[in-house]
N, C-alpha and C positions, 0 to 999 in steps of 0.2 A: 507533488513528483508524481510524473506521467507514468504510465501502467507499462511494464516491461512485456514485449512480446518476445523476440528471438532473445535468449537469456544467456548466450554463449555468442560473441563474433570474433571470429580470429581473421588477422591480417596479413599478407605478404608486406614485406617491408620495402625492397627497393623495387620502384616501378608501379607501386600501390600505394602505401602509406604517404612516402615522400614524394616531392616533386622532381622533375627532370633536374633541377640544380639541388637536390639534396636536402630539402627543407619540410617542416610540417607545417602546413597552413594554418593560419590561426582558427579557423573555422573548424580543421579536422582535430586540432587540439582539443578546442571547447567542445567538439560533439562527443569526443571519445570521454573527457571529463565528467559532464553531463551523464552520459550513461552510465558511468560507473558508480556516480553519487545515486543514481535512481535504480541501482542494483543490479545491473547486467554485468558480465564479465566479458572484459576486451585483452585479447592476448595476440601475440606476433608470434607469425610462423614463418621463418627464413633460410634461407641458402648460406646466408653468414655463419661465420663463426660465432660462438659462444663468446669470445672475448671482442667480438667487431661489435654485435647486437645489445649487450648489457648496459653499455652507457648510453644507448639511444632511447631503450625501453625506461631505463631508470629516469632519464631526463623527461618522459612522458609522464612520469609519476605512477607508471604503473607498479602493480606487484602480483604477486602468485609466479605464475610457470611462463616461460618462455622456450620456445621451439627454435633451433639453430641446425647448422648443416642438413638441412632438408628433411628434418625429422629424425635425424640420427641422434640426435642430443637434444635433452628437455632437462630442463634447470629450474631451481628458484631464483626470482629477480633479486631477491634480497641478499640473500646469501652468497649465490653464485653457486652453491651445492647443486651437483649432479644429481636429479631424478632418475634420469635413463640416460645410459651413455653407450651406443652401440657401435657398431665398428666393423673392419674387415679386417682379416689376418693381415701380418707383414706380406706372408707369401701371394695372398690376392691383390694386395695393393701395388705389390713391386711387379706382377704379371701385367695388372692394368697399366702401369709405367713402360713398361717394354714394349706393350703395343703401341704406345705413342711414341716412344721412342724411335720406334722403325720407321714410323711415318716422319719424324722429324719434327713432332707437334709441343709446343711449349707445354709445360708440367707446370701444375700446383699440386702439391700434395697435402693433406690435412690431417694434423693428429693432435687432440687437445687444443691446446692454445698456440701450438707450433705451425706455421706456414712453411714450407719446402718447395723452392723454384728453382726451376733451371735456365728462367729466362733471366737474361744480363740485367745486372743491378740499375744501369743506366736505361733501361729500355722504357720510352715514355709511358706506355700503356701499362708497364708494372706499377710506375710511379703513379699512374692515375689511380689503379686499382688500391695500391697502399693509401695513399690520401683519402679515397672513399671509407674504405674498410677500416682504416686504422691500425693496421696488421702489416709491420715490415716482414719481407720473406726471407727465410735461413737460403743460404746456397751448399750445399753439401759440394765438397772437392772430389765429388765421383759421379757416375752417372747415379741419378734419383733412384733409377731401381736397384742399383747395388745397394745403394746407403739406405733403403726401406728394407731390401732383404736381408742384410744383416745383423737386422734387429728383432725387436719381438714387440713393439708397439701396437698399438691399436691406431686403426687408421679410419677417419669418418669419410672422407671421399678423396676423389682425385679426378682433377679437372685440367681443360684445355683452355688456355685462355687465347683465343683464336680470331683474325678476320672474318667479320660478318658473313663474306662470300664464301669463306669456308667451313662454316657452322655445319650447313646442313649436310653436307657431305660427310663430315667427321663425326654426326649424329648418327649418320644411317649405318657406317662402318661401325662403329662400336655399338650400336642396338643390335648389328647382326652377331659380331663377334661374340657378343658377353650375353646374349638373348637367354633368359631365364636363370642367368647367374646373377646378375648385377641390375640394378636401376638405372639407366643412361635417359637424362633428360637436359634442358637447357633452363637457365633462369635468367639468361640475358642475350644479347644479339652476339656476344663475343666470348660466350661460355658453354661448353660442354661438358657436363658432369657426369662421374660414373660412383654411385654410394651402394651400399648394402640393399639387397632385394627385399622389400618390405619395409625398410626403414624410410618410409615417404611421409609426405605432408598430410596423406589422407590417413594414415594411422597414427600419426600423431594428433591429429584433429579427435580421431576416437577416443585416444588416452585421455586428452584434454577433458572432452565431455563426461569419461567414465570419471575422473579425477574431482570434478566439480558436480557429478551426481546429476547432470543433464541429457535429455534424450536427444538423439542425433537429430531428430526432426526440429528441435527448437535452437539448432545452431546455424549460422552462417559464415560462409567460408568467401572470402575476395582474393584475387591473385590477377596476375597480369601475364604470366609464362606458361610454359609447359611442366615444369617442376610445380606450379600450382594446380594441377589437372588433379591429381589423387583425390585433395582435399575440397575441390569447388564440386567433385562428382558427388564424393561422401556426405558434405553436407546436407543438412536441410532444405537450405537456400545457399545455391551456389552462384557466385557473383564474378564475372570478368569485366574489368574496369574498362573504360572506353578504349584505353592505349594496347590493351592487349593483343595476345597473337592469335590469330586466326582458330587455331588447333585448342584453345583456351575458349573463345566465345563460343565455340561449337558446342560445350560440354555444359555451358552454364545457364542457370536459368534465368539470370537476369544481366543487363550490361547498362553499366553505369557511366556515370561521367569518367573522364582521364583522371589521371592520379595529378596531373597540374590544374585540375578544375575541383579538387577537394572530393574526389569519388567515397571515400572512406566515410565523410560527413555524411552525403548522401544517402550511403548504405544504413547508415546507423538511425538515420530519421526515419528510412523508408521501413525496414524491417526490424528494427529494435525496440519498435513502440507500437502498442496497439492503435490502429488507425492512424498509423506514422505517414 
């Protein structure tokens, strides 16, 4: 048995742990399994809904906790039970949706295991998103802001599935409009997401470290996009994969191989073990 160095390694999922064609490389799967067998703790922290990520982490043989919805949700992998479930009020989520509706922007709104969208059912981008996540969107028969505002559910996030060319402008607009009130970030070239302020991946990493009794300096966080920045900065060692956006690479301590080259396996071997 090799001696563990970093005791907790936390990885983003899409664009980081899995390849561009949605696979877990054999060397990545093997490295994760060996690291766990040697006494390390490996966890996934993703922007995906809990219902989307649970089958994925279970297929990897992971146990313990998983983080979903940018850090808003933390759950037990085996039971699926919430350890923590934050969110925005219906009034807050409806306000965000109204801002997007005024722009004519596509909307996805997330509450628990449900995805609500105003994107037409036959839209090819929505279909691709549903195929990747395994979640089928529901279509309220009214503006989403109105639907959300009429209830009292808790909402984990609101996102706009946009064209890559529109992402930066939408990110800047929403960041300015909701500055100091909500967290506005991106998890992909086609997604701008708004979630509760403070319920981010960085604080989720701190929660995991405290839960497992591990000092933050003994943690590693790996990501590829702007929504990973808070945990990459918070970790003892922050890693940006080779395919990461520049805004994350600038904050990282180390830039690894790309997701398609087995980045997570490289990081586990380099930082997970003494003299790795």
